[in-house]
TIDOKE-794495 format. One record per residue (C-alpha): residue number from 1; residue in one letter; x, y, z. Coordinates in Angstrom, 1 decimal. Example, Ala and Ser with C-alpha at 12.3 -4.5 7.8 and 13.67 -1.06 7.14 Angstrom:
@num:1, residu:A, u:12.3, v:-4.5, w:7.8 .
@num:2, residu:S, u:13.7, v:-1.1, w:7.1 .
***
This chain:
@num:1, residu:X, u:-7.6, v:-9.7, w:121.1 .
@num:2, residu:X, u:-5.0, v:-12.1, w:122.6 .
@num:3, residu:X, u:-1.5, v:-11.1, w:123.5 .
@num:4, residu:X, u:1.2, v:-10.6, w:120.9 .
@num:5, residu:X, u:2.6, v:-14.2, w:121.4 .
@num:6, residu:X, u:-0.7, v:-15.9, w:120.6 .
@num:7, residu:X, u:-2.0, v:-13.4, w:118.1 .
@num:8, residu:X, u:0.3, v:-14.5, w:115.3 .
@num:9, residu:X, u:-0.9, v:-18.1, w:115.7 .
@num:10, residu:X, u:-4.5, v:-17.0, w:115.7 .
@num:11, residu:X, u:-4.0, v:-14.9, w:112.6 .
@num:12, residu:X, u:-2.4, v:-17.8, w:110.7 .
@num:13, residu:X, u:-5.4, v:-20.0, w:111.6 .
@num:14, residu:X, u:-8.0, v:-17.6, w:110.2 .
@num:15, residu:X, u:-9.3, v:-17.6, w:106.7 .
@num:16, residu:X, u:-9.2, v:-13.8, w:106.4 .
@num:17, residu:X, u:-6.0, v:-13.0, w:108.2 .
@num:18, residu:X, u:-3.8, v:-9.9, w:108.5 .
@num:19, residu:X, u:-0.1, v:-9.6, w:107.8 .
@num:20, residu:X, u:1.8, v:-6.9, w:109.7 .
@num:21, residu:X, u:3.0, v:-4.3, w:107.2 .
@num:22, residu:X, u:5.3, v:-2.6, w:109.7 .
@num:23, residu:X, u:5.8, v:-2.3, w:113.4 .
@num:24, residu:X, u:2.4, v:-0.7, w:114.0 .
@num:25, residu:X, u:0.6, v:-0.8, w:110.6 .
@num:26, residu:X, u:-1.5, v:-3.9, w:109.9 .
@num:27, residu:X, u:-2.1, v:-4.5, w:106.2 .
@num:28, residu:X, u:-5.4, v:-6.3, w:105.4 .
@num:29, residu:X, u:-5.1, v:-9.2, w:103.1 .
@num:30, residu:X, u:-7.8, v:-9.4, w:100.4 .
@num:31, residu:X, u:-10.3, v:-12.3, w:100.8 .
@num:32, residu:X, u:-8.1, v:-15.1, w:99.6 .
@num:33, residu:X, u:-10.0, v:-18.1, w:101.0 .
@num:34, residu:X, u:-9.8, v:-19.9, w:97.7 .
@num:35, residu:X, u:-6.3, v:-21.2, w:97.0 .
@num:36, residu:X, u:-6.0, v:-19.6, w:93.6 .
@num:37, residu:X, u:-6.6, v:-16.1, w:94.9 .
@num:38, residu:X, u:-4.1, v:-16.7, w:97.7 .
@num:39, residu:X, u:-1.4, v:-17.9, w:95.2 .
@num:40, residu:X, u:-2.0, v:-14.8, w:93.1 .
@num:41, residu:X, u:-1.7, v:-12.6, w:96.2 .
@num:42, residu:X, u:1.5, v:-14.3, w:97.3 .
@num:43, residu:X, u:3.0, v:-13.9, w:93.8 .
@num:44, residu:X, u:2.1, v:-10.3, w:93.6 .
@num:45, residu:X, u:3.3, v:-9.7, w:97.2 .
@num:46, residu:X, u:6.7, v:-11.1, w:96.0 .
@num:47, residu:X, u:6.6, v:-8.7, w:93.0 .
@num:48, residu:X, u:6.8, v:-11.6, w:90.6 .
@num:49, residu:X, u:5.3, v:-11.3, w:87.1 .
@num:50, residu:X, u:3.2, v:-14.4, w:86.1 .
@num:51, residu:X, u:5.8, v:-15.6, w:83.6 .
@num:52, residu:X, u:8.7, v:-15.3, w:86.0 .
@num:53, residu:X, u:6.8, v:-17.0, w:88.8 .
@num:54, residu:X, u:5.7, v:-19.8, w:86.5 .
@num:55, residu:X, u:9.3, v:-20.4, w:85.3 .
@num:56, residu:X, u:10.5, v:-20.5, w:88.9 .
@num:57, residu:X, u:7.7, v:-22.9, w:89.9 .
@num:58, residu:X, u:8.1, v:-25.1, w:86.9 .
@num:59, residu:X, u:4.7, v:-24.6, w:85.4 .
@num:60, residu:X, u:3.6, v:-22.8, w:82.2 .
@num:61, residu:X, u:2.3, v:-19.3, w:82.6 .
@num:62, residu:X, u:-1.1, v:-20.5, w:81.3 .
@num:63, residu:X, u:-1.3, v:-23.2, w:83.9 .
@num:64, residu:X, u:-0.4, v:-20.9, w:86.8 .
@num:65, residu:X, u:-2.8, v:-18.3, w:85.5 .
@num:66, residu:X, u:-5.6, v:-20.9, w:85.3 .
@num:67, residu:X, u:-4.9, v:-22.0, w:88.9 .
@num:68, residu:X, u:-4.9, v:-18.4, w:90.1 .
@num:69, residu:X, u:-8.3, v:-17.6, w:88.5 .
@num:70, residu:X, u:-9.9, v:-20.9, w:89.5 .
@num:71, residu:X, u:-10.3, v:-22.1, w:85.9 .
@num:72, residu:X, u:-8.2, v:-25.1, w:87.0 .
@num:73, residu:X, u:-8.2, v:-26.8, w:90.4 .
@num:74, residu:X, u:-5.1, v:-27.5, w:92.4 .
@num:75, residu:X, u:-5.5, v:-31.3, w:92.8 .
@num:76, residu:X, u:-2.0, v:-32.6, w:92.9 .
@num:77, residu:X, u:0.1, v:-32.4, w:96.0 .
@num:78, residu:X, u:3.3, v:-32.3, w:94.0 .
@num:79, residu:X, u:2.1, v:-29.2, w:92.2 .
@num:80, residu:X, u:1.1, v:-27.5, w:95.5 .
@num:81, residu:X, u:4.6, v:-28.3, w:96.8 .
@num:82, residu:X, u:6.2, v:-26.8, w:93.7 .
@num:83, residu:X, u:4.2, v:-23.7, w:94.0 .
@num:84, residu:X, u:5.0, v:-23.3, w:97.7 .
@num:85, residu:X, u:8.7, v:-23.8, w:97.0 .
@num:86, residu:X, u:8.6, v:-21.4, w:94.1 .
@num:87, residu:X, u:6.9, v:-18.7, w:96.1 .
@num:88, residu:X, u:8.8, v:-19.3, w:99.3 .
@num:89, residu:X, u:5.8, v:-20.2, w:101.4 .
@num:90, residu:X, u:5.1, v:-23.0, w:103.7 .
@num:91, residu:X, u:4.3, v:-26.3, w:102.0 .
@num:92, residu:X, u:1.9, v:-27.2, w:104.7 .
@num:93, residu:X, u:-0.1, v:-24.0, w:104.4 .
@num:94, residu:X, u:-0.3, v:-24.5, w:100.6 .
@num:95, residu:X, u:-1.6, v:-28.0, w:100.9 .
@num:96, residu:X, u:-4.1, v:-27.1, w:103.6 .
@num:97, residu:X, u:-5.4, v:-24.2, w:101.4 .
@num:98, residu:X, u:-5.7, v:-26.6, w:98.4 .
@num:99, residu:X, u:-7.6, v:-29.1, w:100.5 .
@num:100, residu:X, u:-9.9, v:-26.4, w:101.9 .
@num:101, residu:X, u:-11.1, v:-25.7, w:98.3 .
@num:102, residu:X, u:-12.5, v:-29.2, w:98.0 .
@num:103, residu:X, u:-14.5, v:-29.2, w:101.3 .
@num:104, residu:X, u:-18.2, v:-29.4, w:101.1 .
@num:105, residu:X, u:-19.9, v:-26.0, w:101.8 .
@num:106, residu:X, u:-21.6, v:-27.4, w:104.9 .
@num:107, residu:X, u:-18.2, v:-28.4, w:106.3 .
@num:108, residu:X, u:-16.7, v:-24.9, w:105.9 .
***
């Protein structure tokens, strides 16, 4: 694997990436390639119940739950930005993950 300086950039670029849980303990992230699963993982990682996160984001709990489970697609950039801000994650990463969901299988 690359040196420590480039490994974090490499990890951010991967679909299945790893977050460091401590100084020497990598914690694997579940397969969250789909944006809904990633949103749910980030919400749970922040110890936010669905209703609290939805209120913070400015969505109903039903809408956020539908996005997390894939019953509803994240098609609006404004909604992606609200979710990113509410969860304290990068707006760019959220939009990139939302766009990734709409790529054709042969492009992935």
